[in-house]
C-alpha positions as a Markdown table, in Angstrom:
| # | Residue | x | y | z |
|---|---|---|---|---|
| 1 | Met | -25.1 | -68.5 | 62.3 |
| 2 | Ala | -22.3 | -67.3 | 60.0 |
| 3 | Pro | -22.0 | -63.5 | 59.8 |
| 4 | Val | -23.6 | -62.0 | 56.7 |
| 5 | Lys | -21.0 | -60.7 | 54.4 |
| 6 | Lys | -21.5 | -57.1 | 53.4 |
| 7 | Glu | -21.9 | -56.6 | 49.6 |
| 8 | Lys | -18.7 | -55.1 | 48.2 |
| 9 | Ile | -18.6 | -52.0 | 46.1 |
| 10 | Asn | -17.9 | -53.6 | 42.7 |
| 11 | Gly | -17.5 | -50.4 | 40.7 |
| 12 | Val | -16.4 | -49.0 | 37.4 |
| 13 | Ser | -14.9 | -45.5 | 36.8 |
| 14 | Tyr | -17.4 | -44.3 | 34.1 |
| 15 | Val | -15.6 | -42.0 | 31.8 |
| 16 | Ala | -17.3 | -38.7 | 30.8 |
| 17 | Ser | -17.8 | -38.3 | 27.0 |
| 18 | Arg | -19.3 | -35.8 | 24.6 |
| 19 | Asp | -22.6 | -37.7 | 24.4 |
| 20 | Thr | -25.6 | -38.6 | 26.5 |
| 21 | Ile | -25.8 | -42.3 | 27.5 |
| 22 | Ser | -28.7 | -44.8 | 27.1 |
| 23 | Ile | -29.4 | -48.4 | 28.3 |
| 24 | Lys | -27.2 | -49.6 | 25.4 |
| 25 | His | -24.2 | -47.9 | 27.2 |
| 26 | Val | -25.3 | -49.2 | 30.7 |
| 27 | Gln | -25.8 | -52.8 | 29.6 |
| 28 | Pro | -22.0 | -53.7 | 29.5 |
| 29 | Val | -21.7 | -52.3 | 33.1 |
| 30 | Ile | -24.5 | -54.7 | 34.1 |
| 31 | Asn | -22.9 | -57.5 | 32.1 |
| 32 | Val | -19.7 | -57.3 | 34.2 |
| 33 | Asn | -21.7 | -57.5 | 37.4 |
| 34 | Ala | -20.8 | -54.0 | 38.6 |
| 35 | Asn | -23.2 | -52.6 | 41.2 |
| 36 | Phe | -21.6 | -49.1 | 41.4 |
| 37 | Ala | -20.3 | -46.4 | 39.0 |
| 38 | Ala | -18.1 | -43.4 | 39.7 |
| 39 | Ile | -19.3 | -40.4 | 37.7 |
| 40 | Met | -16.5 | -37.9 | 37.1 |
| 41 | Pro | -17.3 | -34.3 | 36.2 |
| 42 | Phe | -14.2 | -32.2 | 35.5 |
| 43 | Gly | -12.8 | -28.8 | 36.4 |
| 44 | Phe | -9.8 | -27.4 | 34.5 |
| 45 | Ile | -6.7 | -25.5 | 35.7 |
| 46 | Arg | -4.3 | -23.7 | 33.4 |
| 47 | Asp | -1.1 | -24.8 | 35.3 |
| 48 | Leu | 0.1 | -26.0 | 38.7 |
| 49 | Glu | 0.4 | -22.5 | 40.1 |
| 50 | His | -2.9 | -21.1 | 38.7 |
| 51 | Pro | -5.8 | -20.8 | 41.2 |
| 52 | Glu | -8.8 | -20.6 | 39.0 |
| 53 | Ile | -10.8 | -23.9 | 38.3 |
| 54 | Val | -13.0 | -23.6 | 35.2 |
| 55 | His | -16.0 | -26.0 | 35.4 |
| 56 | Asn | -19.5 | -26.6 | 34.3 |
| 57 | Thr | -19.1 | -24.6 | 31.1 |
| 58 | Glu | -20.5 | -25.1 | 27.6 |
| 59 | Arg | -17.0 | -25.6 | 26.3 |
| 60 | Gln | -16.7 | -28.9 | 28.2 |
| 61 | Trp | -17.8 | -32.3 | 27.0 |
| 62 | Phe | -21.4 | -33.0 | 28.1 |
| 63 | Gly | -20.4 | -35.8 | 30.5 |
| 64 | Glu | -17.9 | -33.4 | 32.3 |
| 65 | Thr | -20.7 | -30.9 | 33.2 |
| 66 | Arg | -23.3 | -30.9 | 35.9 |
| 67 | Ala | -26.1 | -31.6 | 33.4 |
| 68 | Gly | -24.1 | -34.5 | 31.9 |
| 69 | Ala | -23.3 | -36.0 | 35.3 |
| 70 | Lys | -27.0 | -35.9 | 36.2 |
| 71 | Gln | -28.0 | -37.6 | 32.9 |
| 72 | Tyr | -25.4 | -40.4 | 33.5 |
| 73 | Ile | -26.6 | -40.8 | 37.0 |
| 74 | Asp | -30.3 | -41.0 | 36.0 |
| 75 | Glu | -29.6 | -43.5 | 33.3 |
| 76 | Leu | -27.4 | -45.8 | 35.4 |
| 77 | Arg | -29.9 | -45.6 | 38.2 |
| 78 | Lys | -32.6 | -47.1 | 36.0 |
| 79 | Ser | -30.6 | -50.3 | 36.1 |
| 80 | Asn | -30.0 | -50.1 | 39.9 |
| 81 | Ile | -26.4 | -49.1 | 39.6 |
| 82 | Lys | -25.4 | -47.1 | 42.6 |
| 83 | Ile | -23.3 | -43.9 | 42.2 |
| 84 | Met | -20.3 | -42.2 | 43.6 |
| 85 | Ile | -19.8 | -38.6 | 42.3 |
| 86 | Lys | -16.0 | -38.0 | 42.0 |
| 87 | Pro | -15.2 | -34.5 | 40.7 |
| 88 | Gln | -11.7 | -34.3 | 39.3 |
| 89 | Ile | -9.3 | -31.6 | 38.1 |
| 90 | Trp | -7.4 | -31.7 | 34.9 |
| 91 | Val | -4.2 | -29.6 | 34.7 |
| 92 | Trp | -3.3 | -28.4 | 31.2 |
| 93 | Arg | -1.0 | -30.8 | 29.5 |
| 94 | Gly | -1.9 | -33.5 | 31.9 |
| 95 | Glu | 0.4 | -32.5 | 34.8 |
| 96 | Phe | -0.1 | -34.3 | 38.1 |
| 97 | Thr | -2.8 | -32.7 | 40.3 |
| 98 | Gly | -0.9 | -33.7 | 43.4 |
| 99 | Phe | 1.7 | -31.0 | 42.5 |
| 100 | Ile | -0.8 | -28.1 | 42.4 |
| 101 | Glu | 0.7 | -25.6 | 44.8 |
| 102 | Met | 0.3 | -21.9 | 45.1 |
| 103 | Lys | 3.2 | -19.4 | 45.8 |
| 104 | Asp | 1.6 | -17.0 | 48.3 |
| 105 | Glu | -1.3 | -16.7 | 50.7 |
| 106 | Ala | -3.5 | -14.6 | 48.4 |
| 107 | Thr | -3.2 | -17.1 | 45.6 |
| 108 | Trp | -3.9 | -20.0 | 48.0 |
| 109 | Lys | -7.1 | -18.2 | 49.1 |
| 110 | Ser | -8.1 | -17.8 | 45.5 |
| 111 | Leu | -7.6 | -21.5 | 44.9 |
| 112 | Glu | -9.6 | -22.3 | 48.0 |
| 113 | Asp | -12.5 | -20.1 | 46.9 |
| 114 | Ser | -12.4 | -21.6 | 43.4 |
| 115 | Tyr | -12.2 | -25.2 | 44.7 |
| 116 | Ser | -15.1 | -24.7 | 47.1 |
| 117 | Lys | -17.3 | -23.4 | 44.3 |
| 118 | Phe | -16.4 | -26.4 | 42.1 |
| 119 | Ile | -16.8 | -29.1 | 44.8 |
| 120 | Leu | -20.0 | -27.6 | 46.4 |
| 121 | Glu | -21.6 | -27.5 | 42.9 |
| 122 | Tyr | -21.3 | -31.3 | 42.8 |
| 123 | Ala | -22.1 | -31.8 | 46.5 |
| 124 | Glu | -25.4 | -30.1 | 45.6 |
| 125 | Leu | -25.9 | -32.5 | 42.7 |
| 126 | Ala | -25.0 | -35.4 | 45.0 |
| 127 | Glu | -27.8 | -34.3 | 47.4 |
| 128 | Glu | -30.3 | -33.6 | 44.6 |
| 129 | Thr | -29.8 | -37.0 | 43.1 |
| 130 | Lys | -29.3 | -38.8 | 46.5 |
| 131 | Val | -26.2 | -40.6 | 45.3 |
| 132 | Asp | -24.6 | -43.1 | 47.7 |
| 133 | Ile | -21.1 | -41.6 | 48.0 |
| 134 | Phe | -19.5 | -38.2 | 47.3 |
| 135 | Cys | -15.7 | -37.9 | 46.8 |
| 136 | Ile | -14.4 | -34.5 | 48.0 |
| 137 | Gly | -11.3 | -34.5 | 45.8 |
| 138 | Thr | -8.8 | -36.7 | 43.9 |
| 139 | Glu | -5.0 | -36.8 | 44.3 |
| 140 | Leu | -4.5 | -33.3 | 45.7 |
| 141 | Glu | -1.5 | -34.1 | 47.9 |
| 142 | Arg | 0.3 | -30.7 | 48.1 |
| 143 | Phe | -3.0 | -28.7 | 48.4 |
| 144 | Ile | -3.9 | -30.8 | 51.5 |
| 145 | Asp | -0.3 | -30.8 | 52.9 |
| 146 | Asn | -0.2 | -27.0 | 52.7 |
| 147 | Arg | -3.8 | -26.1 | 53.7 |
| 148 | Pro | -5.2 | -28.8 | 56.1 |
| 149 | Glu | -7.4 | -26.2 | 58.0 |
| 150 | Tyr | -9.2 | -25.4 | 54.7 |
| 151 | Trp | -10.0 | -29.0 | 54.1 |
| 152 | Phe | -11.6 | -29.5 | 57.5 |
| 153 | Leu | -13.7 | -26.4 | 56.9 |
| 154 | Leu | -14.6 | -27.5 | 53.4 |
| 155 | Ile | -15.8 | -30.9 | 54.8 |
| 156 | Lys | -18.1 | -29.0 | 57.2 |
| 157 | Glu | -19.5 | -27.0 | 54.3 |
| 158 | Ile | -20.1 | -30.1 | 52.2 |
| 159 | Lys | -21.9 | -31.8 | 55.1 |
| 160 | Lys | -24.3 | -28.9 | 55.2 |
| 161 | Val | -25.2 | -29.5 | 51.6 |
| 162 | Tyr | -24.9 | -33.3 | 51.2 |
| 163 | Lys | -26.2 | -35.8 | 53.7 |
| 164 | Gly | -24.7 | -39.0 | 52.3 |
| 165 | Lys | -21.4 | -40.8 | 52.7 |
| 166 | Leu | -18.1 | -39.1 | 52.0 |
| 167 | Thr | -14.6 | -40.1 | 50.9 |
| 168 | Tyr | -11.5 | -38.6 | 49.4 |
| 169 | Ala | -9.4 | -40.3 | 46.6 |
| 170 | Ala | -5.9 | -40.2 | 48.1 |
| 171 | Asn | -3.0 | -41.2 | 45.9 |
| 172 | Trp | -1.3 | -44.5 | 46.8 |
| 173 | Asn | 1.7 | -42.7 | 48.4 |
| 174 | Glu | -0.5 | -40.0 | 50.1 |
| 175 | Phe | -3.3 | -41.9 | 52.0 |
| 176 | Asn | -1.3 | -42.7 | 55.1 |
| 177 | Arg | -0.9 | -39.0 | 56.0 |
| 178 | Thr | -4.2 | -37.5 | 54.8 |
| 179 | Pro | -5.3 | -35.6 | 57.9 |
| 180 | Phe | -9.1 | -35.7 | 57.8 |
| 181 | Trp | -10.1 | -39.4 | 57.6 |
| 182 | Ser | -11.8 | -39.1 | 60.9 |
| 183 | Glu | -14.4 | -36.7 | 59.2 |
| 184 | Leu | -15.2 | -39.1 | 56.3 |
| 185 | Asn | -17.0 | -42.4 | 55.9 |
| 186 | Tyr | -14.5 | -44.2 | 53.8 |
| 187 | Ile | -10.7 | -44.1 | 53.5 |
| 188 | Gly | -10.3 | -43.7 | 49.7 |
| 189 | Val | -7.2 | -44.8 | 48.0 |
| 190 | Asp | -6.2 | -44.7 | 44.3 |
| 191 | Ala | -4.4 | -48.0 | 44.5 |
| 192 | Tyr | -1.5 | -47.7 | 42.0 |
| 193 | Phe | 1.0 | -49.4 | 44.3 |
| 194 | Pro | 4.1 | -50.8 | 42.6 |
| 195 | Val | 3.9 | -54.5 | 43.2 |
| 196 | Ser | 6.2 | -56.2 | 40.7 |
| 197 | Gln | 9.4 | -55.3 | 38.6 |
| 198 | Ser | 8.7 | -58.1 | 36.1 |
| 199 | Lys | 7.9 | -57.8 | 32.4 |
| 200 | Thr | 5.1 | -60.2 | 32.9 |
| 201 | Pro | 4.3 | -60.3 | 36.6 |
| 202 | Thr | 3.0 | -63.5 | 38.1 |
| 203 | Val | 0.1 | -63.6 | 40.5 |
| 204 | Glu | 2.5 | -65.0 | 43.2 |
| 205 | Glu | 5.0 | -62.1 | 42.7 |
| 206 | Cys | 2.2 | -59.5 | 43.0 |
| 207 | Leu | 0.8 | -61.1 | 46.1 |
| 208 | Lys | 4.2 | -60.8 | 47.7 |
| 209 | Gly | 4.5 | -57.3 | 46.4 |
| 210 | Trp | 1.3 | -56.4 | 48.1 |
| 211 | Glu | 2.2 | -57.6 | 51.6 |
| 212 | Lys | 3.9 | -54.5 | 53.0 |
| 213 | Tyr | 1.3 | -52.2 | 51.5 |
| 214 | Lys | -1.6 | -54.2 | 52.8 |
| 215 | Gln | -0.2 | -53.9 | 56.3 |
| 216 | Asp | 0.1 | -50.1 | 55.9 |
| 217 | Ile | -3.5 | -49.9 | 54.6 |
| 218 | Lys | -4.8 | -52.1 | 57.4 |
| 219 | Arg | -3.0 | -49.9 | 59.9 |
| 220 | Ile | -4.8 | -46.8 | 58.7 |
| 221 | His | -8.1 | -48.7 | 58.8 |
| 222 | Asp | -7.4 | -49.7 | 62.4 |
| 223 | Lys | -6.4 | -46.2 | 63.4 |
| 224 | Phe | -9.6 | -44.6 | 62.1 |
| 225 | Gln | -12.0 | -47.5 | 62.1 |
| 226 | Lys | -13.2 | -46.7 | 58.6 |
| 227 | Pro | -13.5 | -49.1 | 55.7 |
| 228 | Ile | -11.0 | -48.9 | 52.9 |
| 229 | Leu | -12.3 | -48.0 | 49.5 |
| 230 | Phe | -10.2 | -48.2 | 46.3 |
| 231 | Thr | -11.5 | -45.1 | 44.6 |
| 232 | Glu | -9.5 | -46.2 | 41.6 |
| 233 | Tyr | -7.7 | -49.4 | 40.9 |
| 234 | Gly | -6.5 | -51.1 | 37.8 |
| 235 | Tyr | -3.5 | -51.9 | 35.5 |
| 236 | Arg | -2.6 | -51.3 | 31.9 |
| 237 | Ser | -2.3 | -54.3 | 29.5 |
| 238 | Val | 1.4 | -53.6 | 29.0 |
| 239 | Asp | 4.8 | -55.1 | 29.8 |
| 240 | Tyr | 5.9 | -54.1 | 33.4 |
| 241 | Ser | 2.2 | -53.3 | 34.3 |
| 242 | Gly | 3.0 | -53.7 | 38.1 |
| 243 | Lys | 6.1 | -51.6 | 38.2 |
| 244 | Gln | 4.6 | -48.1 | 38.0 |
| 245 | Pro | 0.9 | -48.7 | 37.6 |
| 246 | Trp | 0.1 | -44.9 | 37.7 |
| 247 | Val | 2.0 | -44.2 | 34.4 |
| 248 | Ser | -0.3 | -43.6 | 31.5 |
| 249 | Asp | 2.4 | -42.7 | 29.0 |
| 250 | Arg | 1.7 | -43.8 | 25.5 |
| 251 | Ser | 5.4 | -44.6 | 24.9 |
| 252 | Met | 4.7 | -47.7 | 27.0 |
| 253 | Asp | 3.0 | -49.6 | 24.2 |
| 254 | Gln | 4.0 | -53.2 | 24.3 |
| 255 | Val | 0.7 | -55.0 | 24.8 |
| 256 | Asn | 0.7 | -57.7 | 27.5 |
| 257 | Leu | -2.7 | -59.0 | 28.4 |
| 258 | Glu | -1.4 | -61.6 | 30.8 |
| 259 | Ala | 0.3 | -58.9 | 32.9 |
| 260 | Gln | -3.0 | -57.1 | 33.3 |
| 261 | Val | -4.8 | -60.2 | 34.3 |
| 262 | Asn | -2.2 | -61.4 | 36.8 |
| 263 | Thr | -1.8 | -58.0 | 38.5 |
| 264 | Thr | -5.6 | -57.6 | 38.8 |
| 265 | Gln | -6.1 | -61.1 | 40.1 |
| 266 | Ala | -3.5 | -60.5 | 42.8 |
| 267 | Leu | -5.3 | -57.3 | 43.9 |
| 268 | Phe | -8.6 | -59.2 | 44.1 |
| 269 | Glu | -7.0 | -62.0 | 46.1 |
| 270 | Thr | -5.3 | -59.6 | 48.5 |
| 271 | Phe | -8.3 | -57.4 | 49.4 |
| 272 | Trp | -11.7 | -58.5 | 48.3 |
| 273 | Asn | -12.2 | -61.1 | 51.1 |
| 274 | Glu | -11.3 | -58.7 | 53.9 |
| 275 | Asp | -14.2 | -57.4 | 56.0 |
| 276 | Trp | -12.5 | -54.0 | 56.4 |
| 277 | Phe | -12.3 | -53.5 | 52.6 |
| 278 | Ala | -15.3 | -51.9 | 51.1 |
| 279 | Gly | -14.5 | -52.5 | 47.4 |
| 280 | Gly | -13.3 | -50.4 | 44.5 |
| 281 | Phe | -13.8 | -48.8 | 41.1 |
| 282 | Ile | -11.9 | -50.2 | 38.1 |
| 283 | Trp | -10.0 | -47.6 | 36.0 |
| 284 | Lys | -11.5 | -47.0 | 33.5 |
| 285 | Trp | -14.8 | -47.7 | 31.7 |
| 286 | Phe | -15.9 | -46.1 | 28.5 |
| 287 | His | -19.6 | -45.8 | 27.4 |
| 288 | Lys | -19.1 | -47.1 | 23.8 |
| 289 | His | -18.2 | -50.6 | 24.9 |
| 290 | Asp | -17.9 | -52.1 | 21.3 |
| 291 | Lys | -15.5 | -49.3 | 20.2 |
| 292 | Val | -12.9 | -49.5 | 23.0 |
| 293 | Gly | -10.2 | -51.8 | 24.5 |
| 294 | Gly | -9.6 | -55.1 | 22.7 |
| 295 | Asn | -6.6 | -57.3 | 22.5 |
| 296 | Asp | -4.3 | -54.8 | 20.8 |
| 297 | Asn | -5.0 | -52.0 | 23.4 |
| 298 | Phe | -2.2 | -51.1 | 25.8 |
| 299 | Met | -4.1 | -48.7 | 28.1 |
| 300 | Phe | -6.1 | -49.2 | 31.3 |
| 301 | Thr | -9.5 | -50.1 | 30.2 |
| 302 | Pro | -10.4 | -53.8 | 30.8 |
| 303 | Gln | -13.1 | -53.7 | 28.1 |
| 304 | Asn | -13.0 | -56.5 | 25.5 |
| 305 | Lys | -9.8 | -57.9 | 27.1 |
| 306 | Pro | -9.3 | -61.2 | 29.0 |
| 307 | Val | -9.3 | -59.2 | 32.3 |
| 308 | Glu | -12.9 | -58.2 | 31.7 |
| 309 | Ala | -13.9 | -61.9 | 32.3 |
| 310 | Leu | -11.9 | -61.9 | 35.5 |
| 311 | Ile | -13.6 | -58.8 | 36.8 |
| 312 | Lys | -17.0 | -60.2 | 35.8 |
| 313 | Gln | -16.2 | -63.4 | 37.8 |
| 314 | Gln | -15.0 | -61.4 | 40.8 |
| 315 | Tyr | -17.9 | -59.1 | 40.8 |
| 316 | Ser | -20.4 | -62.0 | 40.7 |
| 317 | Thr | -19.1 | -63.6 | 43.9 |
| 318 | His | -19.2 | -60.7 | 46.3 |
């Protein structure tokens, strides 16, 4: 008998909004054959050296709060969509979370206390709602580099609260030195690897661009014997979409739908058939499907673009 292939995590990164959601907002997720959604409540930090994370307040959008995250989870669950809760931090002016770094021991301790409150709030929600996966952080490279002991202790605290599966969303250039993979269930990677220098990358170019990264990723899988999960993946529909896929700068505004399709197809071809690869969450999916994306949109969302059909096809076969 042929081995039974494990079902992949065919996910969407479901963007928090001001509003509640209903079946109308879930139906497009079903239509693209997704079986998972990442729900992303937010905490806010004033700047990269500030230790206080503000979260779950009335000043936030509904979907960014605990109550909002729960409403989204409940609504998606009605349609048998599984859930990963993935709390994220937003630094004022959109500065990169990986650069959050305190200047002295006292401030580091304050950040740790604040982060623990933030993350344990959502670990409690994860347990309350019995979600499938909880992500303990997103792209916090310097915080982890500087304070590894804290993270091991935090994971112990999370496990006291939440009994499901854990991951961490490491940035593409960080995952191979994240120290605590042995304590988690999935090696999570935000997969913004540069795979092509071309204005309109071909599938073949991107496949070649993936070769060395795929070896690195497989090596980390082999070392820890944990499945690889792309906690985020995706490309913008712009020229040079494979060159620096993490860039969300609006000055890059030359729409290129073919570039988005080709880069995405190469990622699917590289990873989705590997038994050590668990799947991933496309970045990013908005609740008002008929109001977003489209053929003149140059941002990440696949909605109402040619790449949506590619995702639908891919998600139907695994």
